[in-house]
GUKE-784827 format. One line per 4 residues: number of its first residue (from 0); their letters; for each residue x, y, z of N, C-alpha, C. Coordinates in steps of 0.001 Angstrom, whole numbers. Example, Ala and Ser with C-alpha at 12.3 -4.5 7.8 and 13.67 -1.06 7.14 Angstrom:
BEGIN
0	AS	13190 -5690 7800 12300 -4500 7800 13200 -3300 7800 | 12850 -2250 7080 13670 -1060 7140 12900 30 7870
//
This chain:
BEGIN
0	MKSL	7589 21385 -17184 6872 19890 -17218 7561 19092 -16025 | 6622 18284 -15593 7114 17451 -14381 7569 16265 -15012 | 8800 15623 -14463 9300 14274 -15019 8667 13329 -13941 | 8428 12045 -14525 7993 11006 -13747 8443 9911 -14120
4	AVLG	8601 8868 -12864 9122 7435 -13020 7906 6732 -12438 | 7725 5771 -13048 6395 4850 -12940 6662 3445 -12509 | 7225 3114 -11512 7567 1695 -11005 6457 976 -10615 | 6191 -230 -11362 5019 -800 -11382 4055 -564 -12403
8	STGS	4566 -89 -13561 3562 559 -14326 2394 -256 -15046 | 2823 -1757 -15176 1710 -2534 -15878 853 -2868 -14533 | 920 -2402 -13357 -7 -3035 -12072 -1019 -1754 -12250 | -2038 -1989 -11065 -3411 -1275 -10893 -2730 229 -10633
12	IGTQ	-2114 343 -9892 -1667 1972 -9674 -807 2616 -10691 | 90 1770 -11169 942 2093 -12542 -19 2772 -13600 | -951 1471 -13848 -1828 1989 -15179 -2565 3212 -14905 | -3313 3140 -13554 -4061 4500 -13279 -2987 5812 -13510
16	TLDI	-1909 5844 -13066 -904 6735 -13047 -797 7191 -14573 | -987 6301 -15518 -644 6771 -16714 -1868 7088 -17193 | -2796 6955 -16823 -4219 7600 -17190 -4257 9123 -17053 | -3354 9511 -15739 -3577 10910 -15260 -2610 11308 -16331
20	VRKN	-1403 11002 -16613 -312 11384 -17748 -810 11663 -19019 | -1942 10801 -19473 -2558 10941 -20351 -3249 12381 -20569 | -4126 12407 -19291 -5069 13585 -19162 -4209 15322 -18985 | -3024 15079 -18616 -2351 15983 -18680 -851 15942 -19292
24	SEKL	-974 15418 -20350 395 15318 -21286 1268 16659 -21274 | 454 17746 -21282 1027 19141 -21237 2007 19467 -20171 | 1902 18782 -19036 2443 19088 -18031 3256 17697 -17347 | 3025 16534 -17836 3781 15517 -17279 4892 14919 -18518
28	KVKL	5930 14143 -18088 6637 13474 -18868 6878 12109 -18334 | 6804 11119 -18847 7324 9947 -18248 8694 9339 -18766 | 9479 9554 -17707 11069 9622 -18202 11540 7795 -17728 | 10891 7291 -16962 10695 5537 -16903 9891 5171 -16418
32	LGAS	9892 3893 -16908 8794 2725 -16732 9672 1773 -16015 | 8966 1128 -15131 9570 -231 -14512 8492 -1240 -14326 | 8898 -2468 -14692 7969 -3653 -14298 9007 -4968 -13961 | 8384 -5923 -13594 9136 -6856 -13203 9590 -7860 -14473
36	KLSR	8884 -7720 -15716 9139 -8026 -16955 8572 -7716 -17890 | 9115 -7843 -19043 8665 -7168 -20377 7495 -7849 -20630 | 6335 -7292 -20801 5212 -7755 -21444 4590 -7039 -22315 | 3037 -7474 -23045 2712 -6877 -24148 2377 -5215 -23681
40	RLFE	1889 -5451 -22197 1220 -4477 -21853 2392 -3015 -21843 | 3759 -3655 -20913 4469 -2682 -20879 5219 -2386 -22267 | 5475 -3323 -23102 5708 -2737 -24655 4790 -1611 -24998 | 3588 -1969 -25047 2505 -678 -25471 2757 370 -24740
44	QIKE	2960 261 -23538 3345 1589 -22585 4704 2392 -23132 | 5714 1434 -23292 6859 1894 -23887 6596 2873 -25199 | 6014 2029 -26065 5435 2590 -27272 4738 4002 -27197 | 3942 4081 -26340 3201 5542 -26210 3864 6730 -25507
48	FEPD	4616 6302 -24480 5133 7162 -23625 6724 7319 -24075 | 7324 6864 -24850 8785 6747 -24835 9706 7423 -23856 | 9642 6578 -22985 10570 6982 -21761 12036 7088 -22036 | 12851 7487 -21395 14146 7373 -21566 14777 6104 -21188
52	YVYL	14270 5644 -19884 14788 4370 -19420 13449 3449 -19064 | 14060 2080 -19050 13082 978 -18323 13865 199 -17609 | 12963 -3 -16637 13545 -1144 -15388 12664 -2289 -15775 | 13803 -3307 -15571 13164 -4758 -15407 13918 -5565 -14509
56	ARKE	13370 -6567 -13915 13985 -7406 -12730 15076 -8026 -13468 | 14834 -8609 -14800 15875 -9439 -15432 16465 -8599 -16566 | 17611 -9081 -17150 17810 -8294 -18272 17242 -8564 -19602 | 16800 -7566 -20300 16133 -7759 -21479 16696 -6715 -22525
60	EIKG	16643 -7111 -23927 16809 -5841 -24786 15956 -5195 -25172 | 15747 -3689 -25483 14479 -3228 -25856 15080 -1985 -26934 | 14868 -2126 -28179 15276 -1108 -29157 14919 352 -28677 | 15703 1341 -28814 15526 2533 -28542 15334 2946 -27230
64	VKVL	15722 2255 -26396 15610 2791 -25019 16530 2230 -23965 | 17080 2911 -22992 18183 2224 -22052 17417 1505 -21208 | 17593 166 -20896 17207 -721 -19886 18259 -834 -18939 | 17484 -804 -17698 18153 -1020 -16405 17723 -2290 -15570
68	FGEE	18266 -2900 -15068 17862 -4430 -14401 18490 -4765 -13369 | 17752 -5700 -12419 18298 -5980 -11504 18802 -5248 -10329 | 19502 -5912 -9229 19960 -4916 -8562 20754 -3575 -8473 | 21819 -3534 -9597 22389 -2581 -9857 21473 -1771 -10731
72	GLKE	20528 -2129 -11505 19664 -1192 -12265 18999 -263 -11336 | 18727 -906 -10038 17681 -273 -8970 18680 958 -8535 | 19751 664 -8230 20878 1715 -7506 20886 2732 -8762 | 21251 2668 -10276 21099 3514 -11211 19750 4538 -11025
76	IADI	18814 3567 -10869 17468 4273 -10842 17219 5602 -9917 | 17896 5355 -8439 17997 6063 -7403 18877 7317 -7748 | 19879 7308 -8711 20887 8433 -9169 20001 9368 -10414 | 19062 8818 -10880 18541 9436 -12142 17857 10945 -11585
80	DIDL	18159 11656 -12304 17321 13105 -11956 15935 12957 -12510 | 14878 12674 -11657 13581 12665 -12059 12717 13503 -10744 | 11627 14180 -11437 11082 14984 -10241 10279 14101 -9249 | 9634 13465 -9603 8752 12560 -8679 8878 10922 -9289
84	FING	9070 10190 -8113 8805 8490 -8513 7622 7973 -7919 | 7280 7125 -8512 5682 6631 -8247 6038 5277 -7830 | 5879 4818 -6533 6097 3164 -6437 4772 2688 -6249 | 4511 2011 -7538 3189 1168 -7249 3651 -120 -7508
88	IAGI	4737 -563 -7092 5077 -2020 -6744 4305 -2804 -5473 | 3836 -3822 -6130 2998 -4415 -4914 3670 -5236 -3906 | 3390 -5473 -2550 4183 -6362 -1769 5598 -5659 -1397 | 6259 -6918 -782 7576 -6635 -336 8626 -6342 -1190
92	AGIK	8380 -6626 -2635 9127 -6104 -3591 9377 -4760 -3649 | 8489 -4059 -3271 8900 -2589 -3257 9525 -1913 -2371 | 10146 -2738 -1439 11217 -2171 -48 12402 -1846 -720 | 13102 -2590 -1520 14414 -2055 -2050 14530 -851 -2744
96	PTYL	13471 -261 -3703 13325 1142 -4532 13064 1756 -3563 | 12171 1824 -2538 11724 2774 -1456 13062 2997 -712 | 13815 2162 -227 15149 2463 674 15928 3245 -335 | 16324 2608 -1619 17257 3529 -2206 16892 4922 -2582
100	LLRN	15810 5023 -2791 14983 6241 -3216 15179 7334 -2168 | 14528 6796 -966 14706 7874 145 16085 8129 689 | 17103 7007 520 18499 7508 916 18887 8450 337 | 18531 8309 -1265 19235 9319 -2120 18407 10664 -2339
104	DKKL	17311 10942 -1210 16814 12075 -1154 16010 12378 -2343 | 15120 11432 -2896 14326 11594 -4042 12817 11960 -3667 | 12079 12522 -4764 10460 13235 -4017 10194 11710 -4667 | 9228 11332 -3496 8525 9745 -3737 7044 9827 -3397
108	ATAN	6315 9253 -4027 4939 8833 -4022 4600 7576 -3989 | 4129 6962 -2848 4013 5623 -2854 2787 4901 -2644 | 2438 3925 -3135 1104 3137 -2369 1669 1724 -1719 | 2872 1641 -1865 3486 568 -1273 3630 605 234
112	KESI	2503 84 969 2671 347 2284 3640 -856 2910 | 3779 -1970 2440 4827 -2593 2943 6402 -2389 3246 | 6727 -1490 2090 7902 -832 2406 8164 344 3498 | 6896 1294 3667 6912 2123 4494 6991 1316 6208
116	ICLG	6161 282 6458 5893 -590 7644 7480 -1159 7668 | 8014 -1678 6963 9232 -2634 7185 10279 -1772 7511 | 10247 -594 6736 11331 398 6790 11125 1204 7755 | 10155 1401 8570 9724 2420 9472 10525 2628 10705
120	EVLK	11086 1270 11273 12003 1305 12283 13376 2292 12119 | 13788 2035 10810 15110 2354 10418 15300 3906 9672 | 14289 4203 9069 14113 5083 8002 13149 6415 8061 | 12234 6122 9175 11252 6857 9461 11708 8460 9496
124	EKYS	12936 8905 9598 13301 10378 9629 12855 10750 7996 | 12963 10014 6942 12634 10285 5822 11133 10647 5210 | 10249 10083 6307 8989 10007 5742 8253 10995 5852 | 8723 12318 6186 7854 13541 6181 7641 14153 4968
128	EIFP	8633 13850 3755 8440 14076 2604 7793 13226 1673 | 7532 12176 1925 6601 10989 1118 5328 11707 783 | 4720 11588 -678 3467 11719 -691 2449 10503 -666 | 1635 10287 50 1129 9074 204 -75 8930 -1131
132	IDSE	-84 7539 -1529 -955 7345 -2670 -2356 6695 -2129 | -1932 5665 -876 -3218 5150 -551 -4511 6078 -426 | -5422 5604 -510 -6712 6561 -333 -6806 7306 916 | -6780 6356 1872 -6995 6871 3190 -5806 7589 3682
136	HSAI	-4415 7384 3276 -3293 8451 3859 -3421 9478 2997 | -3930 9568 1646 -4129 10770 1026 -5099 11587 1896 | -6015 10980 2348 -7190 11818 2778 -6776 12645 4236 | -6045 11787 5150 -5138 12126 6026 -4234 13368 5964
140	FQSL	-3389 13022 5072 -2605 14072 4730 -3189 15440 4249 | -4308 15210 3463 -5054 16647 3313 -5402 17068 4168 | -6268 16406 5367 -6896 16838 6534 -6046 17830 7428 | -4970 17009 7424 -4083 17625 8231 -3412 18640 8035
144	QAGK	-3764 19365 6937 -3378 20817 6554 -4356 21795 7002 | -5350 21372 7980 -6314 21979 8290 -5861 22835 9615 | -4678 22266 10384 -4505 22479 11454 -2779 22169 12022 | -2710 22276 13049 -1591 22140 13441 -1263 20442 13795
148	KEDV	-210 19962 13955 29 18455 14394 -124 18448 15871 | 309 19464 16602 174 19457 18026 -1301 19209 18354 | -2187 19912 17614 -3420 20138 17829 -4493 18924 17508 | -3883 17820 16883 -4657 16814 16420 -4595 15632 17583
152	KRII	-6231 15366 17680 -6493 14769 18794 -6574 12977 18634 | -7130 12729 17121 -7051 11745 16667 -7001 11517 15214 | -6522 10749 14585 -6886 10290 13131 -7697 9053 13001 | -8518 9272 11671 -9383 8104 11599 -9453 7621 10334
156	LTAS	-9296 6049 10140 -9034 5567 8807 -10396 4991 8687 | -10768 4969 7382 -12111 4165 6998 -11846 3003 6355 | -12761 1946 6481 -12597 808 6039 -13710 418 5067 | -13783 85 3794 -15190 -438 3258 -15677 -1620 4042
160	GGPF	-15005 -2348 4578 -15416 -3751 5220 -15279 -5151 4327 | -14840 -4572 3086 -14616 -5758 2097 -15807 -6549 1874 | -15748 -7639 962 -17133 -8446 503 -17553 -8980 1399 | -17088 -9107 2623 -17448 -10328 3633 -18173 -9482 4928
164	WGRK	-18347 -8231 5068 -18651 -7718 6136 -19994 -8171 6605 | -21066 -8262 5960 -22049 -8774 6483 -22084 -10527 6187 | -21308 -11109 5780 -21421 -12568 5926 -20837 -13051 7143 | -21609 -14198 7534 -21388 -14971 8933 -20541 -16040 8671
168	NFDD	-20939 -16933 7843 -20030 -17957 7309 -18943 -17862 6480 | -17416 -17917 7188 -16513 -17764 6159 -15696 -19156 5694 | -16166 -20235 6190 -15559 -21453 5852 -15601 -21915 4316 | -16539 -21462 3466 -16357 -21822 2139 -15917 -20715 1067
172	ITVD	-15304 -19601 1597 -14960 -18478 654 -13963 -19023 -363 | -14426 -18659 -1479 -13650 -18961 -2531 -12574 -17670 -2898 | -11531 -17968 -3877 -10834 -16709 -4004 -11370 -15887 -5124 | -12350 -16339 -6273 -12945 -15292 -7010 -13899 -14507 -5972
176	EALK	-14575 -14940 -5053 -15230 -14215 -4001 -14573 -13070 -3167 | -13082 -13402 -2805 -12309 -12474 -1885 -11893 -11506 -2871 | -11890 -11685 -4138 -11227 -10670 -4989 -12348 -9773 -5784 | -13606 -10112 -5216 -14804 -9010 -5793 -14970 -8310 -4782
180	HPRW	-14053 -7083 -4763 -14104 -5851 -3758 -15543 -5050 -4323 | -16238 -4681 -3452 -17446 -4087 -3524 -17344 -2591 -3872 | -16213 -2004 -3860 -15832 -680 -4012 -14777 -252 -4842 | -13992 -883 -4480 -12169 -300 -5135 -12048 -1406 -6390
184	KMGK	-11244 -1149 -7352 -10509 -1518 -8412 -9146 -1941 -7739 | -8473 -2955 -7309 -7226 -3334 -6644 -6707 -4317 -7209 | -5192 -4539 -6941 -4634 -5747 -7422 -4984 -6990 -6257 | -4754 -8133 -6533 -5147 -9377 -5934 -5031 -9316 -4656
188	KVSV	-3474 -9052 -4223 -3025 -9245 -2895 -3715 -8010 -2000 | -3793 -7000 -2569 -4449 -5950 -1882 -5890 -6187 -1447 | -6660 -7025 -2614 -8298 -7296 -2379 -8132 -8111 -1218 | -7551 -9218 -1260 -7549 -10495 -379 -7204 -9586 1201
192	DSAT	-6375 -8581 1203 -6165 -7911 2435 -7519 -7055 2776 | -7962 -6792 1754 -9127 -5953 2167 -10558 -6686 2844 | -10418 -7943 2143 -11189 -8903 2568 -10999 -9534 3983 | -9800 -9274 4426 -9556 -10141 5709 -9505 -8803 7054
196	LMNK	-9369 -7645 6441 -9339 -6168 6981 -7773 -6102 7574 | -6993 -7052 7028 -5516 -6827 7294 -5154 -5479 6766 | -5643 -5259 5297 -5376 -4072 4901 -5507 -2956 5648 | -6500 -2940 6490 -6719 -1653 7606 -5689 -1662 8555
200	GLEI	-5427 -2984 8900 -4522 -3234 10113 -3030 -2553 9711 | -2709 -2785 8197 -1310 -2408 7710 -1498 -873 7945 | -2546 -489 7114 -2730 1034 7142 -2626 1724 8256 | -3165 1089 9440 -2616 2103 11018 -1196 2046 11158
204	IEAH	-570 871 10848 564 928 11040 1409 1544 10161 | 1023 1595 9116 1510 2977 8152 1413 4329 8368 | -35 4551 8671 -427 5927 9271 682 6327 10462 | 927 5334 11433 1763 5768 12670 3168 6040 11999
208	YLFD	3760 5581 11165 4900 5885 10585 4915 7360 9829 | 4031 7271 8865 4038 8252 7909 3793 9874 8741 | 2784 9564 9462 2420 11147 9826 3146 11069 11450 | 4030 10196 11990 4478 10219 13376 3271 10539 14326
212	IPYT	2090 9952 14322 1273 9755 15145 874 8567 16129 | 916 8650 17474 872 7399 18448 -113 6790 17996 | -229 5356 18361 -1219 4372 18040 -2459 4761 18761 | -2137 5261 20234 -3401 5687 20727 -4360 7062 20037
216	KIDA	-3623 7460 19149 -4544 8509 18475 -4827 7961 17179 | -4782 6710 17039 -5227 6170 15461 -6308 5291 15788 | -7526 5439 15070 -8808 4884 15029 -8889 4095 13618 | -9721 3408 13457 -10443 2659 12079 -11900 2521 12476
220	VIHP	-12466 2801 11269 -14164 2754 11410 -14360 2097 10109 | -15785 1125 9952 -16379 644 8799 -17133 1499 8060 | -16823 1955 6856 -17691 2830 6339 -17902 2195 4757 | -18829 1599 4572 -19118 381 3313 -19541 1188 2175
224	QSIV	-19799 2791 2388 -20091 3500 1250 -18691 3890 630 | -17540 3676 1418 -16453 4350 996 -16179 5686 64 | -16910 6963 609 -17088 8178 433 -16211 8738 1212 | -15921 8721 2618 -15252 9251 3420 -14098 8442 3444
228	HGLV	-13079 8988 3149 -11782 8351 3013 -10906 8345 4327 | -11292 9497 5095 -10153 9600 6269 -10633 10960 7072 | -10203 10851 8289 -10945 11959 9284 -9882 12374 9925 | -9765 13779 10403 -8902 14008 11462 -9490 14998 12595
232	EFKD	-9528 14538 13597 -10005 15131 14813 -9021 16274 15382 | -9430 17501 15549 -8594 18387 16421 -8892 18534 17626 | -8222 19135 18461 -8607 19519 20002 -9586 20522 20534 | -10244 20861 19316 -11133 22028 19555 -12518 21532 19220
236	GSII	-12555 20149 18685 -13554 19522 18554 -14165 19447 16970 | -13371 20023 16147 -13352 20075 15001 -12931 18854 14099 | -13700 17996 13245 -13281 17016 12646 -13471 17306 11082 | -12080 17325 10231 -11909 17431 8932 -11750 16157 8281
240	SQLS	-12498 16207 7102 -12328 14774 6256 -12360 15130 5059 | -11860 14167 4116 -11741 14129 2586 -12781 13271 2222 | -13645 13655 1247 -14713 12963 640 -14772 12577 -834 | -14753 11756 -1537 -14953 11404 -2811 -15353 10208 -3297
244	CPDM	-15694 10095 -4646 -15932 8742 -4946 -14896 7901 -4946 | -15172 6560 -4963 -13763 5523 -4699 -13356 5377 -5932 | -12396 6184 -6113 -11538 6129 -7415 -10049 6366 -7249 | -9046 5505 -7155 -7624 5719 -7017 -7251 6764 -7948
248	KIPI	-7413 7406 -8695 -7336 8503 -9761 -7098 9841 -8947 | -8147 9833 -7899 -7922 11066 -7102 -6620 11369 -6179 | -6507 10025 -5524 -5066 10553 -4529 -3820 10412 -5378 | -3794 9517 -6503 -2665 9557 -7544 -2493 10979 -7895
252	SYAI	-3439 11608 -8421 -3224 12748 -9370 -2990 13557 -8090 | -3330 13717 -6932 -2924 14555 -6024 -1576 14608 -5586 | -986 13173 -5479 404 12970 -5166 1361 13801 -6126 | 867 13702 -7518 1572 14225 -8619 1499 15778 -8722
256	SYPE	111 16453 -8323 -73 17513 -8571 160 18471 -7559 | 526 18198 -6350 629 18610 -5163 1659 19955 -4966 | 1285 21229 -4799 48 21498 -4096 -1282 22106 -4963 | -950 21902 -6076 -2225 22029 -6945 -3259 20864 -7232
260	RWET	-4396 21280 -7648 -5309 20241 -7756 -5758 20405 -9399 | -5595 19120 -9976 -5725 18857 -11251 -7303 18234 -11591 | -7960 18394 -12839 -9225 17728 -13183 -8624 16137 -13477 | -9458 15412 -12867 -9462 13976 -13034 -10347 13110 -13886
264	GVKR	-11236 13784 -13993 -12295 13270 -14831 -13257 12212 -14172 | -12956 12100 -12526 -13668 11159 -11954 -15181 11877 -11824 | -16135 10539 -11664 -17365 11049 -11509 -17435 11822 -10249 | -18368 12797 -10224 -18809 13596 -9186 -19872 12987 -8741
268	FNLF	-19856 12805 -7080 -21506 12252 -6640 -22161 13027 -6401 | -23580 12780 -6192 -24633 13597 -5753 -24875 13244 -4354 | -25184 14259 -3570 -25188 14156 -2299 -26412 13791 -1912 | -27452 14202 -2830 -28832 13666 -2416 -29071 12246 -2756
272	EIGK	-28292 11518 -4030 -28320 10184 -3852 -27684 9505 -2881 | -26525 9974 -2292 -26110 9419 -1081 -26660 9334 184 | -27460 10533 425 -28602 10423 1391 -27754 10442 2810 | -27229 9393 3375 -26754 9449 4627 -25394 8747 4503
276	LEFF	-24514 8887 5492 -23378 8130 5561 -23250 7448 6753 | -22786 5916 6733 -22881 5340 7665 -21465 4667 8177 | -21547 4343 9592 -20261 3899 9992 -20290 3019 11203 | -19471 2080 11327 -19581 732 12168 -18388 529 12722
280	EPDE	-18470 141 13898 -17534 -635 14746 -16694 -2037 14094 | -15401 -2095 13837 -15080 -3229 13227 -14929 -4187 14120 | -15299 -5271 13636 -15617 -6613 14507 -14280 -7488 14388 | -13175 -7183 15447 -12105 -7706 15607 -12221 -9360 16109
284	KKFP	-13283 -9744 16348 -13393 -11428 16540 -13707 -11888 15077 | -14391 -11369 14384 -14641 -11744 13038 -13399 -11664 12196 | -12502 -10525 12283 -11651 -10189 11725 -10536 -10272 12304 | -9994 -11157 12836 -8845 -11273 13811 -7317 -10304 13569
288	LLKL	-7324 -10412 12142 -5873 -9755 11463 -5926 -7993 11867 | -7039 -7691 11623 -7162 -6423 12254 -6520 -5923 13930 | -6942 -6701 14534 -6329 -6709 15749 -4915 -7024 16028 | -4320 -8091 15248 -3040 -8680 15365 -2055 -7552 14808
292	AKEC	-2766 -6830 13689 -1982 -5834 13297 -1601 -4974 14324 | -2519 -4504 14555 -2723 -3428 15811 -1813 -3752 16826 | -1545 -5002 17457 -934 -5321 18413 683 -5299 17850 | 837 -5753 16798 2338 -5828 16162 2778 -4413 16039
296	GKKG	1831 -3532 15676 2330 -2163 15547 2755 -1433 16870 | 1837 -1585 18140 2309 -1087 19144 3672 -1951 20068 | 3855 -3002 19293 5087 -3800 19975 6203 -3163 19069 | 6193 -3007 17905 7240 -2379 17140 8342 -3288 17071
300	GFYP	9435 -3067 17058 10624 -3942 16454 10560 -4458 15016 | 10781 -5976 15306 10707 -6791 14176 9197 -7411 13925 | 8287 -6859 14742 7029 -7503 14678 5903 -6979 13273 | 6093 -5935 13027 5603 -5309 11918 6103 -6130 10667
304	TVLT	7441 -6087 10536 7989 -6657 9249 7671 -8102 9270 | 7666 -8843 10277 7519 -10577 10178 5602 -10500 9862 | 4980 -9459 10414 3477 -9305 9989 3404 -9362 8715 | 3933 -8403 7988 4118 -7938 6634 4248 -9231 5663
308	VADE	5452 -9539 5892 5948 -10868 5054 5037 -12175 5235 | 4623 -12374 6496 3911 -13711 6689 2374 -13621 6202 | 1694 -12189 6121 645 -12363 5722 669 -12269 4337 | 1680 -11526 3552 1935 -11652 1827 2023 -13255 1405
312	LAVE	2806 -13866 2314 2839 -15477 1887 1756 -16062 2239 | 956 -15985 3228 -323 -16561 3217 -1331 -16463 2545 | -1476 -14920 2083 -2217 -14848 994 -1691 -15275 -562 | -675 -15242 -344 -350 -16109 -1788 -631 -17482 -1811
316	MFLK	-461 -18088 -650 -1070 -19786 -850 -2517 -19570 -871 | -3362 -18570 -137 -4470 -18802 -610 -5130 -18628 -2139 | -4280 -17636 -2572 -4785 -17478 -4099 -4306 -18576 -4838 | -3524 -19442 -4586 -3055 -20355 -5234 -3903 -21647 -4856
320	GYIK	-4781 -21336 -3940 -5668 -22551 -3642 -5007 -23542 -2635 | -3819 -23309 -1725 -3462 -24098 -845 -3993 -24066 473 | -4564 -22909 744 -5177 -22907 2151 -6499 -22090 2054 | -6899 -22182 2768 -8876 -21613 3097 -8570 -20291 3715
324	FTEI	-9335 -19645 2988 -9460 -18111 3621 -9253 -18094 5427 | -10293 -18849 5707 -9854 -18861 7406 -8463 -19249 7986 | -7824 -19897 7046 -6410 -20182 7744 -5277 -18877 7260 | -5851 -18019 6788 -4832 -16842 6397 -4549 -16181 7930
328	PQIV	-5342 -15788 8798 -5158 -15436 9992 -4342 -16404 10905 | -4658 -17551 11212 -4273 -18550 11785 -2632 -18802 11428 | -2367 -18686 10165 -707 -18966 9842 -317 -17846 10318 | -616 -16850 9748 308 -15331 10190 513 -15650 11726
332	ERIL	-810 -15530 12753 -379 -15755 13825 596 -16437 14516 | 720 -17870 14016 1611 -18684 14152 3035 -18238 14124 | 3395 -17848 12706 4638 -17378 12352 5174 -16361 13348 | 4150 -15451 13501 4590 -14536 14631 5195 -15013 15967
336	EIAD	4392 -16030 16160 4618 -16768 17348 5959 -17500 17380 | 6523 -17736 16521 7828 -18489 16227 8561 -17608 15976 | 8446 -16514 15110 9772 -15429 15029 10377 -14998 16563 | 11574 -14373 16211 12336 -13946 17382 13734 -13247 16799
340	FKKP	13464 -11972 16538 14642 -11227 16269 15095 -10092 16905 | 16102 -9633 16832 16415 -8160 17371 15805 -7302 16871 | 15739 -5970 17270 15119 -4669 16672 15847 -4528 15743 | 15275 -4354 14324 16217 -3744 13258 16924 -2310 13654
344	ENYE	18089 -2240 13120 18604 -1017 13050 19407 -322 11963 | 19117 -1343 10809 19296 -732 9358 18782 -1591 8516 | 19134 -1201 7212 18411 -1864 5839 18616 -3383 5807 | 20041 -3529 6239 20471 -4995 6388 19761 -5710 7232
348	DVIF	19574 -5359 8380 18542 -6038 9171 17180 -6284 9037 | 16574 -5673 8045 15306 -5581 7561 15061 -6604 6700 | 16154 -6592 5705 16053 -7837 5149 16384 -9297 5340 | 17488 -8838 6658 17501 -10204 7247 16107 -10827 7921
352	IIEE	15637 -10101 8371 14431 -10439 9125 13044 -10762 7963 | 13309 -10212 6931 12124 -10776 5913 12726 -11958 5120 | 13844 -12572 4986 14654 -13478 4533 14310 -14923 5604 | 14452 -14633 6553 14426 -15519 7605 12934 -15672 8006
356	TKRI	12114 -14840 7812 10498 -15047 8156 10059 -15967 7106 | 10643 -15686 5642 10196 -16590 4777 10669 -17935 4776 | 11786 -18178 5534 12347 -19362 6073 11600 -20114 6779 | 11176 -19606 8075 10249 -19945 9260 9032 -20454 8348
360	FKNF	8423 -19506 7790 7073 -19662 6737 7373 -21193 6200 | 8322 -21166 5334 8366 -22516 4589 8540 -23751 5332 | 9269 -23512 6372 9639 -24876 7447 8312 -25197 8329 | 7793 -24165 8521 6443 -24443 9255 5383 -25091 8385
364	YKTV	5204 -24517 7405 4163 -25114 6529 4498 -26527 6128 | 5946 -26957 5982 6174 -27949 5487 6112 -29283 6474 | 6272 -28486 8059 6402 -29546 9167 4967 -29920 9575 | 4110 -29228 8979 2667 -29349 9205 2002 -29926 8353
368	GGKI	2556 -30460 7119 2216 -31185 6293 1085 -30387 5632 | 1344 -29345 5193 386 -28343 4172 -744 -28066 5117 | -878 -28012 6398 -2119 -27847 7114 -1754 -27182 8268 | -2814 -26164 8777 -2284 -25580 9794 -2673 -26119 11195
372	A	-1657 -26569 11948 -2012 -27598 13077 -2578 -26329 14442
//
């Protein structure tokens, strides 16, 4: 029986991971659940799965289970004997556990692209053992097994285009509209990133680090149907791809079951109903964050980290109603223009860049009086 730790167990990735555990209870045992705070959902998960450990950001008492909390709790987690750690934590909060787990040579399956991007300059030698949960990177991971790395001509990530691919006027976009993804069920931050196409830009950087593929060999295409999740083109002209209904249970399950494949219960699609597959070139003028992310990835150094933090803060402001949808790329670009750091050489450098970017962001927004100058 394989033991699991599910970090971010009450979020989108975490709850879908636990669905897979329910379907494969004879094969999987949840040894640890982790969340930012004790909620009704977490309490119900504890009652159902009876983990040995629970991690919380702050100290709480829970009868019948050992509670780990705070910074010291994360260090303790990285020492626990568990077969596979699932990192479903959203945003930059997932960086510290990723660092500690990889440093301790733990098996990690992650959907937290922010940690892969921000730690990429200092920890990328550990990335070859990671099982990617993002549907696109899982598709690339699976397709790469059809050939040798040296024979890869390019990898292609697909994007649904989000809810605004066909929309002309972005001026009056509301939060509710941005969160209504046409294909995927995701958390709020990822949904907004998908709407701006920043998500695809971040995934390009993530793919570069995860698969050690140069940016010149990474492309992205718009595929509104979200049936093809990733493609690998080899030098002989063959293109290998992974297709499935848009359901995160498939890549999560594969990360857990690898090298086996388990029944997921996901609906099978009918090829005759699909009829044809459509692909379009991304419009980088309409979605400037995609181009900006690619530029930051190629520059390397501190740029991917600053980009990641600035985007997360800008998205948070949009979700709270402080800025317009169209101001997200504007403010991210301005923060990148202001920031200037040395190339990170260790974890401490990465954390310094993150904290200083937060300070720059706060001061910039305060200076312009709550408006993008």
